[in-house]
C-alpha positions as CSV (number, residue, x, y, z in Angstrom):
1,X,-35.0,16.1,-62.7
2,X,-33.5,15.0,-65.9
3,X,-33.2,17.6,-68.7
4,X,-32.7,17.1,-72.5
5,X,-29.0,17.3,-72.2
6,X,-29.0,14.1,-70.1
7,X,-31.0,12.0,-72.5
8,X,-29.0,10.1,-75.0
9,X,-30.1,8.1,-78.0
10,X,-26.7,6.4,-78.4
11,X,-26.9,4.1,-75.4
12,X,-23.2,3.1,-75.3
13,X,-22.2,6.7,-74.4
14,X,-24.0,6.6,-71.0
15,X,-21.9,7.2,-67.9
16,X,-22.6,7.8,-64.2
17,X,-22.1,11.5,-64.2
18,X,-25.1,12.9,-62.4
19,X,-25.3,13.3,-58.6
20,X,-28.4,14.1,-56.6
21,X,-28.8,14.7,-52.9
22,X,-32.6,14.9,-53.0
23,X,-35.5,12.9,-54.5
24,X,-35.5,12.9,-58.4
25,X,-38.7,13.6,-60.3
26,X,-38.9,11.9,-63.7
27,X,-41.0,13.5,-66.5
28,X,-40.9,11.8,-69.9
29,X,-42.2,13.6,-73.1
30,X,-42.2,11.7,-76.4
31,X,-43.5,12.7,-79.9
32,X,-43.5,11.4,-83.5
33,X,-44.2,13.8,-86.3
34,X,-45.4,11.3,-88.9
35,X,-47.7,8.7,-87.3
36,X,-47.7,9.9,-83.8
37,X,-46.8,8.1,-80.5
38,X,-48.6,4.9,-79.7
39,X,-47.0,4.1,-76.3
40,X,-44.2,5.3,-74.1
41,X,-42.5,2.9,-71.5
42,X,-39.6,3.2,-69.1
43,X,-37.3,0.9,-67.2
44,X,-35.1,1.9,-64.1
45,X,-31.8,0.0,-64.2
46,X,-29.2,0.1,-61.4
47,X,-26.4,-0.4,-64.0
48,X,-25.5,0.6,-67.6
49,X,-26.9,-1.8,-70.2
50,X,-25.9,-2.5,-73.8
51,X,-28.3,-1.9,-76.7
52,X,-29.0,-5.7,-76.9
53,X,-29.7,-5.8,-73.2
54,X,-32.1,-2.9,-73.4
55,X,-33.9,-4.4,-76.5
56,X,-34.2,-7.7,-74.7
57,X,-35.6,-6.3,-71.5
58,X,-39.2,-7.4,-70.7
59,X,-39.6,-5.2,-67.6
60,X,-40.6,-1.9,-69.2
61,X,-43.4,-0.1,-67.4
62,X,-46.0,2.0,-69.3
63,X,-45.5,5.7,-68.6
64,X,-48.7,7.6,-67.9
65,X,-47.6,10.4,-65.5
66,X,-44.3,11.7,-64.0
67,X,-42.9,9.7,-61.1
68,X,-40.4,10.3,-58.3
69,X,-37.4,8.3,-57.3
70,X,-36.7,8.4,-53.6
71,X,-33.1,9.4,-52.7
72,X,-31.1,6.7,-51.0
73,X,-27.4,7.4,-50.4
74,X,-25.0,5.8,-52.8
75,X,-27.8,4.3,-54.9
76,X,-27.2,4.4,-58.7
77,X,-29.7,4.3,-61.5
78,X,-30.3,4.8,-65.2
79,X,-33.7,5.5,-66.8
80,X,-34.2,3.7,-70.1
81,X,-37.2,4.8,-72.3
82,X,-39.0,2.8,-75.1
83,X,-41.2,4.8,-77.5
84,X,-43.4,3.0,-80.0
85,X,-45.2,5.0,-82.8
86,X,-48.5,4.2,-84.5
87,X,-46.6,2.6,-87.4
88,X,-45.0,0.1,-85.0
89,X,-41.5,1.7,-85.1
90,X,-39.6,1.4,-81.8
91,X,-36.9,3.8,-80.5
92,X,-34.8,3.5,-77.3
93,X,-33.3,6.3,-75.3
94,X,-31.4,6.4,-72.0
95,X,-30.5,9.0,-69.3
96,X,-27.1,9.6,-67.9
97,X,-26.3,7.4,-64.9
98,X,-27.3,9.1,-61.6
99,X,-25.9,8.6,-58.1
100,X,-27.6,9.7,-54.9
101,X,-25.2,11.4,-52.4
102,X,-27.2,12.5,-49.4
103,X,-24.2,12.9,-47.0
104,X,-22.3,16.2,-46.7
105,X,-18.5,16.2,-46.5
106,X,-16.9,15.7,-43.0
107,X,-14.3,18.0,-41.6
108,X,-12.1,16.7,-38.8
109,X,-12.0,19.8,-36.6
110,X,-14.9,21.0,-34.5
111,X,-16.9,24.0,-35.5
112,X,-16.4,26.9,-33.1
113,X,-13.5,25.4,-31.2
114,X,-10.1,27.0,-30.6
115,X,-6.9,25.1,-31.4
116,X,-3.2,25.8,-30.7
117,X,-0.2,25.7,-33.0
118,X,-0.7,24.4,-36.6
119,X,-3.7,22.2,-37.1
120,X,-3.9,19.3,-39.6
121,X,-7.4,19.1,-41.1
122,X,-8.9,16.1,-42.8
123,X,-11.8,16.4,-45.3
124,X,-13.7,13.3,-46.3
125,X,-16.3,12.7,-49.0
126,X,-16.6,10.1,-51.8
127,X,-17.6,12.8,-54.3
128,X,-15.7,15.9,-53.0
129,X,-15.3,18.7,-55.4
130,X,-13.8,21.7,-53.6
131,X,-12.4,22.8,-50.2
132,X,-11.8,26.5,-49.4
133,X,-10.2,28.3,-46.4
134,X,-11.5,31.9,-46.0
135,X,-12.8,31.7,-49.6
136,X,-9.5,30.5,-51.1
137,X,-9.4,27.0,-52.5
138,X,-6.9,24.7,-50.9
139,X,-5.2,21.6,-52.3
140,X,-5.5,18.4,-50.3
141,X,-2.8,15.8,-49.9
142,X,-4.3,12.4,-49.0
143,X,-7.4,14.3,-48.0
144,X,-5.6,16.6,-45.6
145,X,-4.3,20.2,-45.3
146,X,-2.8,22.3,-42.6
147,X,-4.1,25.5,-41.0
148,X,-1.5,27.8,-39.5
149,X,-2.0,30.1,-36.5
150,X,-3.7,33.3,-37.3
151,X,-5.6,36.0,-35.4
152,X,-9.3,35.6,-35.6
153,X,-11.7,33.0,-37.0
154,X,-10.8,30.9,-40.0
155,X,-13.6,29.3,-42.1
156,X,-13.4,26.0,-44.0
157,X,-16.0,25.2,-46.6
158,X,-16.2,21.7,-48.2
159,X,-18.6,21.0,-51.2
160,X,-19.3,17.7,-53.0
161,X,-20.7,16.9,-56.5
162,X,-24.3,16.5,-55.2
163,X,-24.2,20.0,-53.8
164,X,-23.8,19.1,-50.1
165,X,-21.9,21.7,-48.2
166,X,-20.1,21.6,-44.8
167,X,-18.9,24.8,-43.1
168,X,-16.6,24.9,-40.1
169,X,-15.1,27.9,-38.4
170,X,-12.2,27.6,-35.9
171,X,-9.5,29.7,-34.2
172,X,-5.9,28.7,-34.3
173,X,-3.6,30.2,-31.6
174,X,0.2,30.5,-31.6
175,X,0.9,28.0,-28.8
176,X,-0.7,25.8,-26.1
177,X,-1.5,27.0,-22.6
178,X,-0.9,24.1,-20.3
179,X,-2.4,23.6,-16.9
180,X,-0.5,22.4,-13.8
181,X,-0.9,18.8,-14.7
182,X,-2.1,15.8,-12.7
183,X,-0.3,12.6,-11.8
184,X,-2.1,9.9,-13.8
185,X,0.4,7.1,-12.9
186,X,2.2,7.2,-9.5
187,X,5.9,6.3,-9.6
188,X,7.3,3.4,-7.6
189,X,10.9,2.3,-6.9
190,X,10.7,0.1,-10.0
191,X,8.7,2.0,-12.5
192,X,8.4,5.6,-13.6
193,X,5.2,7.6,-13.1
194,X,3.3,9.7,-15.6
195,X,2.1,13.3,-15.3
196,X,-0.5,14.5,-17.8
197,X,-0.9,18.2,-18.8
198,X,-4.0,19.5,-20.6
199,X,-4.2,22.7,-22.7
200,X,-6.7,25.1,-21.3
201,X,-7.5,26.4,-24.7
202,X,-7.9,23.5,-27.0
203,X,-7.9,20.5,-24.7
204,X,-4.8,18.9,-26.2
205,X,-2.7,16.8,-23.8
206,X,0.9,15.9,-23.3
207,X,2.7,13.7,-20.8
208,X,6.0,13.7,-19.0
209,X,7.7,11.0,-17.0
210,X,8.1,11.1,-13.2
211,X,11.3,9.7,-11.9
212,X,11.3,6.5,-9.9
213,X,11.1,6.8,-6.1
214,X,14.2,6.5,-4.0
215,X,14.4,3.1,-2.4
216,X,13.7,2.5,1.4
217,X,14.2,-0.4,3.8
218,X,10.8,-2.1,4.2
219,X,11.9,-5.0,6.4
220,X,14.7,-5.6,8.9
221,X,15.1,-2.2,10.5
222,X,16.8,-2.4,13.9
223,X,17.5,-6.1,13.7
224,X,19.5,-7.7,16.5
225,X,22.2,-10.3,16.3
226,X,23.5,-12.1,19.4
227,X,27.1,-13.1,19.3
228,X,27.5,-16.8,18.9
229,X,24.2,-17.1,16.9
230,X,24.2,-19.0,13.7
231,X,21.4,-17.0,12.1
232,X,22.2,-13.9,10.0
233,X,20.2,-10.7,9.7
234,X,17.9,-10.1,6.7
235,X,17.0,-6.7,5.2
236,X,14.6,-5.9,2.4
237,X,14.8,-2.8,0.1
238,X,11.9,-1.9,-2.3
239,X,14.4,-1.3,-5.1
240,X,14.8,-3.8,-7.9
241,X,17.5,-6.4,-7.4
242,X,18.8,-5.6,-10.9
243,X,19.6,-2.0,-9.7
244,X,21.8,-3.2,-6.7
245,X,25.2,-1.5,-6.6
246,X,26.7,-2.4,-3.2
247,X,26.1,-3.1,0.5
248,X,27.6,-1.0,3.2
249,X,28.1,-1.5,7.0
250,X,29.2,1.5,9.1
251,X,29.6,3.5,5.8
252,X,32.0,1.0,4.2
253,X,31.3,-1.3,1.3
254,X,31.5,-4.9,2.3
255,X,32.4,-7.8,0.0
256,X,29.8,-10.0,-1.6
257,X,31.2,-13.0,0.4
258,X,29.7,-11.4,3.5
259,X,26.1,-11.5,2.4
260,X,23.6,-13.2,0.1
261,X,20.9,-11.6,-2.1
262,X,17.5,-12.7,-3.4
263,X,14.7,-11.3,-5.5
264,X,11.7,-9.5,-4.0
265,X,12.4,-6.6,-4.4
266,X,16.0,-6.6,-3.0
267,X,16.7,-9.0,-0.1
268,X,20.1,-8.9,1.5
269,X,21.1,-11.3,4.3
270,X,24.3,-10.6,6.3
271,X,26.0,-13.9,7.1
272,X,26.4,-14.9,10.7
273,X,30.1,-15.5,10.2
274,X,30.5,-11.9,9.2
275,X,28.3,-10.5,12.0
276,X,30.4,-12.4,14.6
277,X,33.4,-10.2,13.6
278,X,31.6,-7.0,14.5
279,X,31.8,-5.2,17.9
280,X,28.9,-5.2,20.3
281,X,26.6,-2.2,19.8
282,X,24.8,-0.3,17.0
283,X,25.9,-0.4,13.4
284,X,24.6,1.4,10.3
285,X,23.5,-0.6,7.2
286,X,22.9,0.6,3.6
287,X,21.7,-1.0,0.4
288,X,22.9,1.2,-2.5
289,X,20.9,1.0,-5.7
290,X,21.0,2.9,-9.0
291,X,18.1,5.1,-7.8
292,X,19.5,5.9,-4.3
293,X,20.4,4.4,-1.0
294,X,18.1,2.6,1.5
295,X,19.5,3.0,5.1
296,X,18.8,1.5,8.5
297,X,20.7,0.1,11.4
298,X,21.2,-3.2,13.4
299,X,22.5,-4.1,16.8
300,X,25.1,-6.7,17.9
301,X,24.2,-8.1,21.3
302,X,26.8,-9.9,23.6
303,X,26.3,-13.5,24.5
304,X,23.8,-14.2,27.3
305,X,26.5,-15.2,29.9
306,X,28.4,-12.0,29.1
307,X,25.5,-9.7,29.7
308,X,25.8,-7.8,33.1
309,X,23.1,-8.4,35.7
310,X,21.1,-5.1,35.9
311,X,20.5,-5.7,39.7
312,X,24.2,-5.8,40.4
313,X,25.3,-2.8,38.4
314,X,24.4,-0.3,41.0
315,X,25.7,-2.2,44.1
316,X,29.0,-1.0,45.7
317,X,31.8,-3.4,46.0
318,X,31.5,-5.5,49.3
319,X,35.0,-4.7,50.1
320,X,34.0,-1.1,50.8
321,X,31.2,-2.0,53.2
322,X,32.0,-1.0,56.9
323,X,32.7,-3.8,59.3
324,X,29.4,-4.8,61.1
325,X,31.4,-5.1,64.3
326,X,32.0,-1.4,64.3
327,X,28.2,-0.5,64.3
328,X,27.2,1.0,67.7
329,X,24.1,-0.2,69.6
330,X,23.3,-3.1,67.3
331,X,22.5,-5.4,70.2
332,X,19.5,-7.0,68.6
333,X,21.3,-8.5,65.6
334,X,21.5,-12.3,66.0
335,X,24.9,-13.6,66.3
336,X,26.3,-15.3,63.2
337,X,27.1,-18.7,64.6
338,X,28.7,-19.7,61.3
339,X,31.4,-17.1,61.5
340,X,34.7,-18.2,63.0
341,X,35.6,-16.8,66.4
342,X,37.7,-13.7,66.1
343,X,40.5,-14.2,68.7
344,X,42.4,-11.0,67.7
345,X,42.5,-8.5,70.6
346,X,40.7,-5.3,69.9
347,X,42.6,-2.2,68.9
348,X,43.1,0.5,71.5
349,X,41.4,3.1,69.4
350,X,38.3,0.8,69.0
351,X,38.2,0.1,72.9
352,X,38.3,3.9,73.7
353,X,35.5,4.6,71.3
354,X,33.3,1.9,72.8
355,X,34.0,3.1,76.4
356,X,33.1,6.7,75.6
357,X,29.9,5.6,73.9
358,X,29.0,3.5,77.0
359,X,29.6,6.4,79.4
360,X,27.6,8.8,77.3
361,X,24.6,6.4,77.3
362,X,24.8,5.9,81.1
363,X,25.0,9.7,81.7
364,X,21.9,10.2,79.6
365,X,19.9,7.6,81.5
366,X,21.0,9.1,84.9
367,X,19.9,12.6,83.8
368,X,16.5,11.3,82.6
369,X,16.0,9.4,86.0
370,X,16.8,12.5,88.0
371,X,14.4,14.7,86.1
372,X,11.6,12.1,86.5
373,X,12.1,11.9,90.3
374,X,12.1,15.7,90.7
375,X,8.8,15.9,88.8
376,X,7.1,13.3,91.0
377,X,8.3,15.0,94.2
378,X,6.7,18.3,93.1
379,X,3.5,16.6,92.3
380,X,3.3,14.9,95.8
381,X,4.0,18.2,97.6
382,X,1.3,19.9,95.7
383,X,-1.3,17.2,96.4
384,X,-0.4,17.4,100.1
385,X,-1.0,21.1,100.3
386,X,-4.4,20.7,98.7
387,X,-5.6,18.0,101.2
388,X,-8.1,19.6,103.9
389,X,-7.1,19.3,107.6
390,X,-9.3,16.5,109.2
391,X,-8.2,17.0,112.8
């Protein structure tokens, strides 16, 4: 409520110097020692008025009993009073200007939380009066001050002109304790990744870059070039073309006249003219970039007419085949009527061999016939002895 010290008769000295956080009760008491008070009136203004403005106001309200003004944050007001005595004399009074402030100061750190390293604290309030840390007043710079690490709890108290108070207690440790981190952005061959670490004490975060991936061949591995072809071989690395350093075949850097390049990511095409100069077989191929080397291989194939027939590779040379005329006993083979007649007389060695073979066959047949006859004779004698005498 207003007291006598806040009521002024000289109206031009009124300022907004009062602050309230709760409803304000207004109780007006007026007196006149000579004739007595005929009427007391009041007017609630939201701004400071001049004497002429007060005297010209037609909105005074007759005061009968005390009244209350409901607190509304940031609302300002001045109570002007008009007292008329029984003789008709009029006197004007005014209170100091008042401002409602219903919101307590805000402190940027969280009550009960632990922090690491030095902590910068921001205190905000339109009508802030004092800020203390462990009961010692601190000075703010642009509304901020720093709390250094210290063992135990540290308490911040902020107070405004309306009497609103905010208290916050925190702990500040010497350093962060980081977790193992998680990959929040995966690296590629063209962009770095990001790994994020979180402090297990205060929840603060930090990040570190993950190196780009080493390039690889994504298209063209094991390509084949046939000698005589007019089409080159194309390979694709997932590295950026801007990172290209050189192209190697069989471990040796080749000139840029032997291949072409294109975007997407790095596309290298070996020219057919160059491939024709390489030997048949397997060759290594490398695309060297700033971040590493992508490696693969390709194969040079011979021309179609130069390729050996797989069916002939295992056959012995016909010149090593034995003469069919020397095969014994091949009497069923049809005569080759297309072959010219061989009028050359047989060699003596060949004739002797044939004669001995013929005698051997005849001897074997004679032995077989003799054995068969003896067997049949024995059977006939046996049957004869078994026949009963009919005489």
